FINUNU-746222 format. One record per residue (C-alpha): x, z, y. Coordinates in Angstrom, 2 decimals, decimal comma. Layout:
<marvos>
MARVO | east | up | north
MARVO | X | Z | Y
...
</marvos>
This chain:
<marvos>
MARVO | east | up | north
MARVO | 16,14 | 9,04 | -11,99
MARVO | 17,14 | 7,13 | -15,11
MARVO | 17,67 | 10,29 | -17,14
MARVO | 14,23 | 11,61 | -16,16
MARVO | 12,35 | 8,59 | -17,48
MARVO | 13,87 | 7,57 | -20,82
MARVO | 10,59 | 7,24 | -22,68
MARVO | 8,79 | 5,39 | -19,92
MARVO | 11,68 | 3,05 | -19,34
MARVO | 11,96 | 2,32 | -23,06
MARVO | 8,30 | 1,31 | -23,14
MARVO | 8,75 | -0,84 | -20,08
MARVO | 11,88 | -2,40 | -21,48
MARVO | 9,96 | -3,45 | -24,57
MARVO | 7,11 | -4,78 | -22,42
MARVO | 9,40 | -6,79 | -20,17
MARVO | 11,25 | -8,20 | -23,15
MARVO | 8,02 | -9,25 | -24,77
MARVO | 6,99 | -11,03 | -21,59
MARVO | 10,43 | -12,57 | -21,19
MARVO | 10,82 | -11,08 | -17,73
MARVO | 14,30 | -11,72 | -16,35
MARVO | 15,12 | -9,76 | -13,22
MARVO | 17,70 | -11,39 | -11,00
MARVO | 20,34 | -9,18 | -9,41
MARVO | 18,77 | -7,54 | -6,38
MARVO | 15,22 | -8,21 | -7,59
MARVO | 12,72 | -5,36 | -7,77
MARVO | 9,42 | -5,15 | -9,66
MARVO | 6,72 | -2,53 | -10,00
MARVO | 4,68 | -1,74 | -13,11
MARVO | 1,88 | 0,65 | -13,89
MARVO | 3,19 | 3,26 | -16,31
MARVO | 1,79 | 2,56 | -19,79
MARVO | 0,12 | 5,99 | -20,00
MARVO | -1,66 | 5,42 | -16,69
MARVO | -3,01 | 2,14 | -18,04
MARVO | -4,90 | 4,15 | -20,66
MARVO | -6,58 | 6,50 | -18,20
MARVO | -10,35 | 6,50 | -17,87
MARVO | -10,06 | 6,10 | -14,09
MARVO | -8,18 | 2,82 | -14,51
MARVO | -10,71 | 1,62 | -17,07
MARVO | -13,54 | 2,50 | -14,69
MARVO | -11,85 | 0,58 | -11,88
MARVO | -11,38 | -2,44 | -14,14
MARVO | -15,06 | -2,38 | -15,08
MARVO | -16,11 | -1,95 | -11,45
MARVO | -14,07 | -4,96 | -10,31
MARVO | -15,27 | -7,02 | -13,28
MARVO | -18,89 | -6,28 | -12,40
MARVO | -18,28 | -6,98 | -8,70
MARVO | -16,71 | -10,37 | -9,40
MARVO | -19,40 | -11,35 | -11,89
MARVO | -22,25 | -10,39 | -9,56
MARVO | -20,57 | -12,19 | -6,65
MARVO | -19,99 | -15,37 | -8,65
MARVO | -23,21 | -15,30 | -10,66
MARVO | -24,51 | -18,49 | -9,05
MARVO | -21,22 | -20,20 | -9,90
MARVO | -21,74 | -19,31 | -13,58
MARVO | -18,28 | -17,72 | -13,69
MARVO | -17,87 | -14,68 | -15,92
MARVO | -14,76 | -12,50 | -15,86
MARVO | -14,08 | -10,37 | -18,93
MARVO | -10,43 | -9,41 | -18,45
MARVO | -8,77 | -9,07 | -15,05
MARVO | -5,25 | -9,88 | -16,21
MARVO | -6,30 | -12,93 | -18,22
MARVO | -8,98 | -14,35 | -15,90
MARVO | -7,45 | -13,99 | -12,43
MARVO | -3,91 | -15,32 | -12,81
MARVO | -4,60 | -19,09 | -12,54
MARVO | -6,33 | -18,94 | -9,15
MARVO | -9,74 | -20,27 | -10,22
MARVO | -11,66 | -17,02 | -9,73
MARVO | -9,82 | -16,18 | -6,51
MARVO | -10,66 | -19,65 | -5,20
MARVO | -14,37 | -19,17 | -5,87
MARVO | -14,37 | -15,64 | -4,42
MARVO | -12,84 | -16,97 | -1,22
MARVO | -15,35 | -19,82 | -1,00
MARVO | -18,32 | -17,54 | -1,76
MARVO | -17,36 | -14,54 | 0,37
MARVO | -15,41 | -16,18 | 3,16
MARVO | -17,38 | -19,43 | 3,33
MARVO | -14,00 | -21,16 | 3,27
MARVO | -13,39 | -24,60 | 1,84
MARVO | -10,03 | -25,27 | 0,24
MARVO | -8,54 | -28,61 | -0,62
MARVO | -7,28 | -27,57 | -4,06
MARVO | -7,97 | -28,80 | -7,56
MARVO | -10,77 | -26,99 | -9,38
MARVO | -8,90 | -26,37 | -12,63
MARVO | -5,11 | -26,14 | -12,82
MARVO | -3,72 | -26,35 | -16,33
MARVO | 0,06 | -26,35 | -16,05
MARVO | 2,01 | -23,32 | -14,80
MARVO | 3,39 | -25,27 | -11,85
MARVO | -0,05 | -26,50 | -10,74
MARVO | -1,50 | -23,01 | -11,15
MARVO | 1,22 | -21,55 | -8,92
MARVO | 0,68 | -24,29 | -6,39
MARVO | -3,02 | -23,50 | -6,30
MARVO | -2,35 | -19,78 | -6,10
MARVO | -0,03 | -20,33 | -3,16
MARVO | -2,75 | -22,21 | -1,28
MARVO | -5,43 | -19,65 | -2,10
MARVO | -3,29 | -16,59 | -1,32
MARVO | -2,12 | -18,09 | 1,96
MARVO | -5,73 | -18,30 | 3,13
MARVO | -6,59 | -14,86 | 1,73
MARVO | -3,66 | -13,25 | 3,57
MARVO | -4,78 | -14,93 | 6,78
MARVO | -8,37 | -13,80 | 6,27
MARVO | -7,24 | -10,21 | 5,65
MARVO | -4,90 | -10,39 | 8,67
MARVO | -1,98 | -9,08 | 6,63
MARVO | 1,65 | -9,43 | 7,60
MARVO | 4,29 | -10,79 | 5,25
MARVO | 5,72 | -7,28 | 4,89
MARVO | 2,38 | -5,81 | 3,82
MARVO | 1,69 | -8,61 | 1,35
MARVO | 5,15 | -8,58 | -0,19
MARVO | 4,73 | -4,94 | -1,19
MARVO | 1,44 | -5,55 | -2,98
MARVO | 1,13 | -9,08 | -4,35
MARVO | 2,56 | -12,57 | -4,32
MARVO | 2,15 | -15,79 | -6,29
MARVO | 4,57 | -14,75 | -9,03
MARVO | 3,09 | -11,27 | -9,60
MARVO | -0,48 | -12,56 | -9,82
MARVO | 0,52 | -15,48 | -12,07
MARVO | 2,42 | -13,26 | -14,48
MARVO | -0,76 | -11,15 | -14,86
MARVO | 0,62 | -8,07 | -13,10
MARVO | -2,31 | -5,63 | -13,14
MARVO | -1,01 | -3,53 | -10,23
MARVO | -0,79 | -6,57 | -7,96
MARVO | -4,15 | -7,85 | -9,22
MARVO | -5,78 | -4,49 | -8,47
MARVO | -4,40 | -4,41 | -4,93
MARVO | -5,50 | -7,97 | -4,22
MARVO | -9,05 | -7,63 | -5,55
MARVO | -9,59 | -4,24 | -3,87
MARVO | -8,39 | -5,64 | -0,54
MARVO | -10,73 | -8,63 | -0,88
MARVO | -13,72 | -6,49 | -1,82
MARVO | -13,15 | -4,00 | 0,99
MARVO | -12,71 | -6,76 | 3,55
MARVO | -15,87 | -8,67 | 2,73
MARVO | -18,03 | -5,80 | 1,47
MARVO | -16,70 | -2,57 | 3,06
MARVO | -19,66 | -0,49 | 1,89
MARVO | -18,91 | -0,94 | -1,82
MARVO | -18,84 | 2,39 | -3,67
MARVO | -15,47 | 2,19 | -5,40
MARVO | -14,50 | 4,75 | -8,06
MARVO | -12,97 | 7,66 | -6,15
MARVO | -9,28 | 8,53 | -5,92
MARVO | -7,93 | 6,23 | -8,62
MARVO | -4,19 | 6,74 | -8,82
MARVO | -1,52 | 5,53 | -11,21
MARVO | 2,07 | 6,33 | -11,95
MARVO | 4,16 | 3,35 | -10,94
MARVO | 7,60 | 2,52 | -12,27
MARVO | 9,83 | 0,47 | -10,00
MARVO | 12,64 | -1,37 | -11,78
MARVO | 15,49 | -2,84 | -9,74
MARVO | 18,35 | -4,88 | -11,12
MARVO | 21,40 | -3,73 | -9,19
MARVO | 24,97 | -4,89 | -9,66
MARVO | 25,73 | -1,51 | -11,22
MARVO | 22,83 | -1,80 | -13,66
MARVO | 19,09 | -1,20 | -13,91
MARVO | 17,66 | 1,46 | -11,60
MARVO | 14,24 | 2,98 | -12,21
MARVO | 12,03 | 5,10 | -9,99
MARVO | 8,68 | 6,73 | -10,65
MARVO | 6,09 | 7,21 | -7,89
MARVO | 2,40 | 8,03 | -7,61
MARVO | 0,32 | 5,25 | -6,06
MARVO | -3,32 | 5,47 | -4,99
MARVO | -5,49 | 2,42 | -5,57
MARVO | -8,67 | 3,87 | -4,07
MARVO | -9,37 | 6,83 | -1,82
MARVO | -12,61 | 8,74 | -1,41
MARVO | -13,29 | 9,25 | 2,28
MARVO | -15,83 | 11,99 | 1,56
MARVO | -13,54 | 13,92 | -0,76
MARVO | -10,26 | 13,02 | 0,96
MARVO | -9,93 | 16,31 | 2,80
MARVO | -10,21 | 18,50 | -0,28
MARVO | -7,79 | 16,26 | -2,17
MARVO | -5,20 | 16,66 | 0,54
MARVO | -5,71 | 20,28 | 1,44
MARVO | -4,49 | 21,83 | -1,78
MARVO | -1,41 | 23,84 | -0,78
MARVO | -1,42 | 22,05 | 2,57
MARVO | 0,62 | 23,79 | 5,23
MARVO | -1,37 | 22,35 | 8,11
MARVO | -4,72 | 23,65 | 6,88
MARVO | -3,18 | 27,10 | 6,62
MARVO | -1,66 | 26,66 | 10,08
MARVO | -4,92 | 25,65 | 11,76
MARVO | -6,97 | 28,31 | 9,95
MARVO | -4,60 | 31,27 | 9,80
MARVO | -2,28 | 30,78 | 12,75
MARVO | -3,96 | 28,56 | 15,37
MARVO | -1,75 | 30,14 | 18,03
MARVO | 1,26 | 28,53 | 16,34
MARVO | -0,14 | 24,98 | 16,38
MARVO | 1,21 | 24,14 | 19,82
MARVO | 4,64 | 25,42 | 18,85
MARVO | 4,70 | 23,04 | 15,88
MARVO | 3,45 | 20,16 | 18,03
MARVO | 6,20 | 20,77 | 20,60
MARVO | 8,86 | 20,93 | 17,87
MARVO | 7,75 | 17,58 | 16,44
MARVO | 7,54 | 16,05 | 19,93
MARVO | 11,10 | 17,19 | 20,61
MARVO | 12,21 | 15,75 | 17,27
MARVO | 10,50 | 12,41 | 17,93
MARVO | 11,86 | 12,11 | 21,45
MARVO | 15,41 | 12,82 | 20,32
MARVO | 15,22 | 9,60 | 18,29
MARVO | 12,91 | 7,49 | 20,47
MARVO | 15,04 | 8,11 | 23,56
MARVO | 17,41 | 5,40 | 22,36
MARVO | 14,54 | 2,96 | 22,87
MARVO | 13,59 | 4,28 | 26,28
MARVO | 10,41 | 5,89 | 24,94
MARVO | 9,07 | 9,40 | 25,38
MARVO | 6,18 | 11,11 | 23,59
MARVO | 4,04 | 13,62 | 25,45
MARVO | 0,68 | 13,32 | 23,68
MARVO | 0,93 | 13,06 | 19,87
MARVO | -2,72 | 12,23 | 19,25
MARVO | -2,98 | 9,48 | 21,85
MARVO | 0,47 | 7,89 | 21,69
MARVO | 0,65 | 7,58 | 17,91
MARVO | -2,93 | 6,31 | 17,52
MARVO | -2,11 | 2,60 | 17,77
MARVO | 0,78 | 2,78 | 15,27
MARVO | 3,37 | 1,18 | 17,55
MARVO | 5,49 | 4,25 | 18,32
MARVO | 5,07 | 5,43 | 14,73
MARVO | 6,54 | 2,15 | 13,46
MARVO | 9,40 | 2,32 | 15,94
MARVO | 10,15 | 5,93 | 14,96
MARVO | 10,16 | 5,06 | 11,26
MARVO | 12,47 | 2,16 | 11,99
MARVO | 14,89 | 4,43 | 13,84
MARVO | 14,89 | 7,15 | 11,19
MARVO | 14,71 | 5,12 | 7,99
MARVO | 16,87 | 2,20 | 9,12
MARVO | 14,13 | -0,42 | 8,92
MARVO | 14,28 | -3,55 | 11,03
MARVO | 10,66 | -4,40 | 11,67
MARVO | 10,24 | -7,85 | 13,14
MARVO | 7,87 | -7,97 | 16,11
MARVO | 5,72 | -10,60 | 14,39
MARVO | 4,94 | -8,13 | 11,60
MARVO | 2,85 | -5,85 | 13,82
MARVO | 0,92 | -5,83 | 17,07
MARVO | 3,19 | -4,57 | 19,83
MARVO | 0,24 | -4,42 | 22,24
MARVO | -2,81 | -3,87 | 19,98
MARVO | -6,05 | -4,75 | 21,70
MARVO | -8,55 | -3,82 | 19,00
MARVO | -9,25 | -1,13 | 16,43
MARVO | -8,42 | -3,59 | 13,63
MARVO | -4,97 | -4,27 | 15,11
MARVO | -4,29 | -0,55 | 15,40
MARVO | -5,33 | 0,02 | 11,79
MARVO | -3,06 | -2,87 | 10,81
MARVO | -0,09 | -1,18 | 12,51
MARVO | -0,75 | 2,25 | 10,99
MARVO | -1,30 | 0,75 | 7,54
MARVO | 2,07 | -0,99 | 7,76
MARVO | 3,67 | 2,32 | 8,79
MARVO | 2,11 | 4,06 | 5,77
MARVO | 3,43 | 1,36 | 3,46
MARVO | 6,94 | 1,95 | 4,80
MARVO | 6,56 | 5,71 | 4,35
MARVO | 5,32 | 5,29 | 0,78
MARVO | 8,16 | 2,93 | -0,03
MARVO | 10,60 | 5,53 | 1,28
MARVO | 9,06 | 8,27 | -0,89
MARVO | 7,70 | 10,15 | 2,12
MARVO | 3,98 | 10,04 | 1,32
MARVO | 2,56 | 11,14 | -2,02
MARVO | -0,94 | 12,02 | -0,82
MARVO | -3,54 | 9,45 | 0,22
MARVO | -4,07 | 9,24 | 3,99
MARVO | -6,65 | 7,09 | 5,75
MARVO | -5,03 | 4,99 | 8,52
MARVO | -8,26 | 5,23 | 10,53
MARVO | -7,73 | 8,99 | 10,88
MARVO | -4,58 | 8,32 | 12,90
MARVO | -6,35 | 5,64 | 14,95
MARVO | -9,19 | 8,09 | 15,59
MARVO | -6,64 | 10,62 | 16,93
MARVO | -7,07 | 13,20 | 14,17
MARVO | -4,36 | 15,70 | 15,11
MARVO | -4,04 | 17,29 | 11,68
MARVO | -3,51 | 13,95 | 9,92
MARVO | -1,09 | 12,80 | 12,61
MARVO | 0,94 | 15,98 | 12,22
MARVO | 1,01 | 15,59 | 8,44
MARVO | 2,50 | 12,12 | 8,74
MARVO | 5,06 | 13,06 | 11,38
MARVO | 5,99 | 16,22 | 9,50
MARVO | 6,99 | 14,11 | 6,49
MARVO | 9,58 | 12,43 | 8,71
MARVO | 10,55 | 15,70 | 10,37
MARVO | 11,31 | 17,51 | 7,09
MARVO | 13,54 | 14,68 | 5,85
MARVO | 15,51 | 14,12 | 9,02
MARVO | 15,62 | 17,51 | 10,75
MARVO | 18,74 | 18,48 | 8,76
MARVO | 20,59 | 15,43 | 10,01
MARVO | 19,40 | 16,17 | 13,52
MARVO | 20,69 | 19,74 | 13,29
MARVO | 24,07 | 18,59 | 12,00
MARVO | 24,39 | 15,92 | 14,70
MARVO | 23,29 | 18,36 | 17,39
</marvos>
């Protein structure tokens, strides 16, 4: 990957040097590619979030002009939580030193993560105290969007805002870089047309519906060959994958993830818990480079067969070769 991204990495190297970022061995950080930062879609999203915060905190006489500069110390996040969540926090109003700001951020983010019902795994991939405090725009975007969607789910976000993300990891052998596409917002109305371009499953359902069951049976066989080690068997793809549990277990088996039981709901009893499980599964798939297109977790929960097949097919195409060799 390094040879494919010389220009991007050079820009990031300059940026990290300017900000005196020192990656420890084994540490990994994500950045929005500089060119993506200049896109109109990103600017529109910035303006949207600015306006949302300012309208929400109007009575508090708090005005945000720059997301990176105005969010990092925890003051705005504190007031958003109090205003939207009606939550009182025992934290100082204004934190001046870096250590006191981080302490306040830790308190505020702990409550936010609890309010959003997010696991440690989910949070770690999107934001933490350090990323927000160092004015990381990607982490700030994820946090504010999650807050807004949780408390005001009907907000009309700018559609399909995506950015190129560079992941930099300091390995013992040197710096490793990887470039991925990451969606910040998804348009539910337009989602289908965004995903259907050159989509094999749309062609399958439209042009060869008689072949659908054959594909389903092939994926069921593939899944069962790996889930059998856990004493599980899939018979109904739509129903059995809807709560995210078997999907997480399958990903763990194939991708070598150890997913602690406290990170997801092993016996989900509500729609929210199912969505939580599927969202965690999608995060793991994205991290593994298996999902480039935006997919709504609720489609899986709602037993949408085409979406479920898309997700499982991403695992099937990566691991079917290994299965053939082992068989």
